[in-house]
Structures are given as C-alpha cells and as structure tokens.
N, C-alpha and C positions, 0 to 999 in steps of 0.2 A: 425454422423462424430465420429470416434476414437479419443480421446481426454486424454493426458497423463498430468496430474498434479502434478507438481515439488514444495510440501513444499502445499501439498492436505488436511495436519490435521493441520495449522496453522489456525489463525483467517480468514483470508482472502479464505484459500485455501480451509475450510469447509465449507463455505458459497458457495464459488463458484463450488467446486462439485456438490451439494445439487441441485444451478441452470442448473449445465451442465445438470444433468441428468435428472428433472423435463422438460428439453427441447427434453429429446429424446435420449443426447450421450450418447455412450458407452466411463463411463470415468474409467482409472485404475491412481492412485495415489499412490506417494510412501507412505510409511509406515512401520514405523522400528522396532516397538514394537507390540507385540502381539493384547494389549490394542487399539493401534492407527487404525491396520486391522481392528477388529473388528469395531471402528468407521464409516471407510471410508463401510464396506463390508453392514452396517448398513442403510448406507445413497443408496446404488444398485451399488457402484461403485465397483471396484477388486483392490486388494493391491499389491504394489510390494514393495518387500525389496531390497532397492538398495539405499545403500548410494550416497549421490549428487557427490563425489568426486570420484566413483569408475568407471570408465569411463567402463569399462568391462559390469558393471551391469545393469549400467544407459545407453548402449544401447544395450543388453538383453532386458532390459522393455518396449523400444519407440520402438523398432519394431512393425510394422505392423500399427502402429497409423498414423493419417492424421493430428493433431494438437497439438503440446506443449505448457502448461503456465507454464512458471515458475514463481509461487509465491514466492519463499521459500526465507526467508529471518529472521536473528534473532536481533530483535529488541529490545535496552536496556530498563527498564523498569524507569520509575519515573527519579529518579534526577543521575542516573548511565545516562541519555542521554547527559547530557552536560559534559562527560568527553569521553574525546579523545580513550581510552584506554578501553573503555566499546563497540566501535563500529567495533575491528578488528575481530569478529566471524562473524559480518552482511556481512564486506568488504569481508572476504574471501566466504562466503554464496555468496554474490552477483558477485564479479567479476570472479572468478574462477570457480565455478559452473555455472554461466550464460556460460562460454567460453564453459565447457565441453556439456552443453545439445545444443548449438547451434551445435558445430561440430558435435556433435552424430545423431542433427535432418537430418542437412543438409545429411548425412550419410546411412541413413537411407531411405529417401526420403519423409520425413515429408514436407509436404505443406506448411503448415505455422505454426508461430512461436508468442507466447505473452509472453512479457516481463512486469513484474512490476518494476515500477520505481516509483520515487517521485518529487513532483512541488518547494521542500526545494531548490531544484538545482539552484532557480532564484533568481537573487538580487532583493534585496526592490526598489519594484516598490511606496511606494505611494500610492499617488489617481488613479494612471494609471494600464491598465488593464492589467493583463500580458498574452500573446500568446506562443503560441510555439517558437518562434523567437527572445521575450526577451532575453536580457543579463544574463548571470549564474554567478554566483559568489559561488564557489565550497571552502567548509571546508572539514577536512577530513571523515566525516561522510557522505557527501555525494560524493564525487568522486568516490566509488563502484558503485554509482549508473548512472554514466554518460559511466564506463567503462562497467557496463552491457547493456546500451543501446547501445554503440557500438557496442559488440558482437550480441548484436542482430539483428542488422542491416546489420551487415557482413554478416547473413544467407541469407538476400534477394536477389532475380535476377529476372530474366524474367518469371521465374514459381513458387517462392516461394516467398510467402507471411510473412512479419517481424511488428510489432505493438506494438509499445510500450505504455505504460500507464502511463503517471505523476500523481501519482497520490495525491489529497490534505491530510491533516493531516486526520487518522483515529479515529472515532469517534464510539462508542456503545459499547456492550456488548465485550469489550478487556481489557487487562490487564492496559496500559494506560491512559485510561478511566478509570476506578476503581481509579486506583490510584490518579488522580485528584478529584473528588468524593468526596473519603475518607479526602484528606487537606483540602477540601472546608467545609465539615463538622468539622474538628477542626480548621476552622480559621486559618489554616496555606495559604501564598503564594502560589499562583501555577503559575501565568502567569506574562510574559514578553514580553513589549514593550510596545508605545502607544496605549492609549485607543482609537483612532482616527483611527487606522492604522487596515490592513484588514486581515481576516483570514479566509482561505479557506480549509475548511475541508468536508469529506464524510462519510456517514455512510458506514461500513462494507458491508450494504445490498447493494446498491447500488453501492460500488465496484463490487460487485457481479455481479450484472448483467453489468456492466463495460466491464469485463471478457465474459460474453456470449455475447456479441454487437461487440465485436472486432473478432469473428467468421467472421465477414462479412466485418472487415473495409481494406480497400486500405493498404498497408504498408503505415508506417509512424508512426512520434513521437506525441502520444496527449498529451492534457489536460486532467484531470480527478478529477473535483470535485461539491461540490455543490455551490448553490449559493454564493456569498462571503457577510461576512458578518464583520461589524466595531469590533473590540475586545471588545469595549462596551459592547455589545449585547453579547458576546458569555462568557462573564462575566456572564452578568444577568441570561445567562440560561445555565451555570455551577452551578449558586448558589440556583437556581429555582430548579435544577434536586436533587439536593448534599439536598433539603429541608431547605435552609435555605436563607433569610432574605437579600437584598442588592445584592450586587453583589462577585464574587468570586477576592479574593486580588491577586494585585498584588506585584512582588518580587521588593527591591528598587535597584535604580538604581547603588547604591554602592556595592549591593550584586551580581549583575548583571558582575561587573568587574572581580569577582574572581570565576566564573564560566567559562571563557573561547568560545572558539571560538560556543559550541551548544548553548550557552544564544542566542549570537545573531543572528544564523540561527533563533530561535524560536519565537524572538524577531521583525523577518521581517514585513514586511506589503504586504500580496502576494494576490492579487486583480486577482485569476486564473480565465482564460475564460475557459470554456469548448465547446465554440461553432465548433470549427472544427473537434472535435469529435461527435459532435450533428449530422453536415451536413453531415458524415461520414456514421452515423451508423443511428442515429432519439433517440440517448441515452439520456437521461436526469436524474437529480438527481430527486428523488419521495418525500425525506422524510426531515420533514421540522425538526427545534432544539430539541421538546420537542420530537416528537416520536423516536429521533436519540438518544438522550439519556437514554429513556425507557428500554431497556433491561438490560443495566450493572444498572440502579434502580431496578428495579425485581430483578437480582441476589443477591443486596446487601444488601436488606430488612430480 
C-alpha cells in the first residue's frame, strides 16, 4: 500500500516509517527541513515538504495514497508537561491538524486513516481494567486527543476505515525517558501517584508495530499499551535503568498540589487493556521493561 505519514520524523513516526518500509509499503512522510528529508530517504521513504496546516500542500502530498497515518504531536518535555500553557502547540497540531488530514484524506479517496491518541484520557480506575468503554476524565492537555479521535472517526463510512490508537505512556529512546532517567541519576523526584497504582506504558518500537497492525484493523478506537505494572515496579525499573539502587523517588503530595491538572493525570492508576486491539489484529507488546529502557540508557552513556 501507499502510506502517507504526518509526524514522520518524530520519535514514533521515524520508527513507524522504518516498520512500514520493511513491510513492503511505499511510504511518504512530511519533512520540512533538508536534514529531515535526508533522514526519511535514508529509511527508504519519500519526503513531502508540506506544513500540516497548509491544506493545499497537504492535499497535493496525500493525493494517490491508500492510507494516511497521523502521528504528529508536539509533546512538552519534563516538568513542562505539568503546565497547561505548554500544551497549546500540541493541542493545535492534534485538533486542527487532524481535522485537515481527515478532510483531505476523504477528498483524495484515501481508504484508511490511522490516528494517534492517548490513554491518559481515561479516569483513574484503581484496580479495575480499563477498556475502550471506560469513563473519560479530561483536562486541557487531553481534550485535543479526543477532538482528534472525533475528527478521525468522522472519516469512516461504509467504504472508508478509521482506526484510532490510544497509546499508553511512551518510553524508550525519547526525550522524556532520558529526562526521567537523568533526574533519577541525580536523586531527584520524578514519579507521582500511589505506588500501588498502575502504569500502562509502551515502547516506541512496540507502538510502531501497532501502527503497522492498524493497517488491517476494523474501524474503531483501540487501547494500545504494554502489560500494566504497579507504579512501584515502574519506579524500580527506572532506578535500574538509571544505574542507581532502590527505586525512583516520588514527588511529595504537597508539591503535587502546586503542579496543576497535569500532575493529577500523571498520578492516575491506569490499568489499560489492549485485548480489543489484539483480538482485531493479533498485535501484542513484545518488550519487557529492561529491554524498553535499553535504547535510552545506550544514548545516555
């Protein structure tokens, strides 16, 4: 298939492009600079110089493709994630960019749209499993993910497929993972929430595999994450990856009160089930915690 990827030079996008090309697909990705265009071409993909908000340029780039994968985001790094103002650019990309891509894809005769989304939209569920029918609890940083979901689902009809992937927290060779490991090495607090609560994370490589699997999924919204672990286990894995003893430190309850809505989201217990996506495609996360942190550890040496 001919696959167009928005966000092709991001962390997830690069991994997904590599997987798509390896799977025999003809891939075109958005790349706005000569350096990024070289990266895409080195992966075996074509590059399109089209800003995601430039409808005419996007239409020209998408024409002739069978699938559009929208993986474009602008995720804040580190403590900036706690500030609502830090999410404005990401909100613009997710909400407005997804609307343009869904509209253009329909006009260009694209048959399938794959949209990135996040599992952080779900309410704290404690010990309970979270499915696609579980209640949502939205804050500013997550509302645009729901908007992008709605835009993608509006693309679907009896001839066209829309697949939304609600990913767990990414980890691997990405900026936020490296930021966390650096703080753990310095003995600074990095975790929020109850140690008995659940974390549902996913490596970048496993997420890229899910993007490829989505090319054969029925229309729908799907949770996509690795096996949930207790936050205490996650804390120990962070410490091990950082090369320190014990566990990563937690932000105090008093400090959390000053961090805003972002802290409440990060502290939620999210025991996310990916069973629906597995049933639809056969996909499962394959990476354990030690393997998942290894790429970031290698870069930081």
